[in-house]
C-alpha positions in Angstrom: 0.0 0.0 0.0 1.2 3.5 -0.8 2.3 5.8 2.0 0.0 8.6 0.5 -3.1 6.4 0.8 -2.2 5.3 4.3 -1.7 9.0 5.4 -5.0 9.9 3.8 -6.9 7.1 5.5 -5.4 7.9 8.8 -6.4 11.6 8.4 -9.9 10.5 7.4 -10.2 8.1 10.4 -8.9 10.8 12.8 -11.6 13.2 11.4 -14.3 10.6 12.1 -13.0 9.9 15.6 -12.9 13.6 16.4 -16.5 14.2 15.3 -18.0 10.9 16.1 -20.5 12.4 18.5 -21.6 15.1 16.1 -24.4 14.8 13.6 -24.0 14.9 9.8 -25.9 17.3 7.6 -29.0 15.0 7.8 -29.0 15.0 11.6 -27.9 11.4 12.1 -25.0 10.4 14.2 -22.0 9.5 12.1 -21.3 6.2 13.8 -24.9 5.2 13.6 -24.7 5.6 9.8 -22.0 3.0 9.7 -23.6 0.7 12.2 -20.3 0.1 14.0 -21.1 1.2 17.5 -19.1 -1.6 19.1 -21.1 -4.2 17.2 -24.5 -2.9 18.2 -26.9 -0.8 16.3 -28.8 1.6 18.5 -31.5 4.1 17.6 -29.9 7.5 16.9 -30.7 10.2 19.4 -33.6 12.3 18.2 -32.2 15.6 19.4 -29.1 17.2 21.0 -27.0 16.6 17.9 -24.6 19.3 17.1 -23.8 19.6 13.4 -20.2 18.8 12.7 -18.0 21.1 10.6 -17.8 20.5 6.9 -15.5 17.6 6.0 -12.6 18.7 3.8 -13.1 17.7 0.2 -10.2 15.2 0.1 -11.7 13.4 3.0 -15.2 13.6 1.6 -13.9 11.8 -1.6 -12.7 9.0 0.7 -16.2 8.8 2.2 -17.9 8.7 -1.2 -15.6 5.9 -2.5 -15.8 3.9 0.7 -19.6 3.8 0.4 -19.1 2.2 -3.0 -17.1 -0.7 -1.7 -18.7 -4.1 -0.8 -20.0 -4.2 2.8 -17.3 -6.4 4.3 -14.5 -4.2 2.9 -16.3 -1.0 4.0 -16.7 -2.3 7.5 -13.1 -3.5 7.8 -11.7 -0.1 6.6 -14.0 1.8 8.8 -13.3 -0.3 11.9 -9.5 -0.2 11.3 -9.2 3.5 10.8 -12.1 5.0 12.8 -12.1 3.1 16.1 -11.1 5.4 19.0 -8.8 4.1 21.7 -10.2 1.5 24.0 -11.4 2.4 27.5 -8.0 1.4 29.0 -6.2 3.8 26.5 -4.7 1.2 24.2 -5.2 0.7 20.5 -7.5 -1.9 19.1 -5.7 -4.9 17.6 -6.7 -6.6 14.4 -8.1 -9.7 16.2 -10.2 -7.5 18.5 -11.5 -5.5 15.5 -12.3 -8.8 13.7 -14.2 -9.9 16.7 -16.1 -6.6 16.9 -17.1 -6.8 13.2 -18.0 -10.5 13.7 -15.6 -12.0 11.2 -12.6 -14.2 11.4 -9.1 -12.6 11.6 -8.2 -13.9 8.1 -11.5 -12.6 6.6 -11.0 -9.2 8.3 -7.4 -8.9 7.0 -8.5 -9.9 3.5 -11.4 -7.4 3.5 -9.1 -4.7 4.8 -6.5 -5.3 2.1 -9.2 -5.5 -0.7 -10.8 -2.3 0.7 -7.4 -0.5 0.6 -6.7 -1.7 -2.9 -10.2 -0.6 -4.0 -9.8 2.8 -2.5 -6.4 3.2 -4.0 -7.8 2.5 -7.4 -10.9 4.6 -7.0 -9.0 7.6 -5.6 -6.2 7.3 -8.2 -3.4 7.3 -5.7 
């Protein structure tokens, strides 16, 4: 994988982590839209959402292309780059992320690699 793509995906993930409790332009919570709230889908709060700032165009392009990937690839990329630190302050490991997305480690790694390749191709990096 290219360094440019990795930096772009890290920046994209950091943006999602920073604004995960904010609402998008439609009023829905960002994480609810991706259904990755620690493996559970909950009803989005009806009010008290603060609109998040506009996403930079380069990061919006990643969002658009990510939504066009198959579901398993989309979930793997989102889980790998957008999961905040765990409650004890440590990073999530790939086996833990695979368990959270309810897939085997090999399937998670395959989906992540295919998702990265698909994004690289679609973003022309």
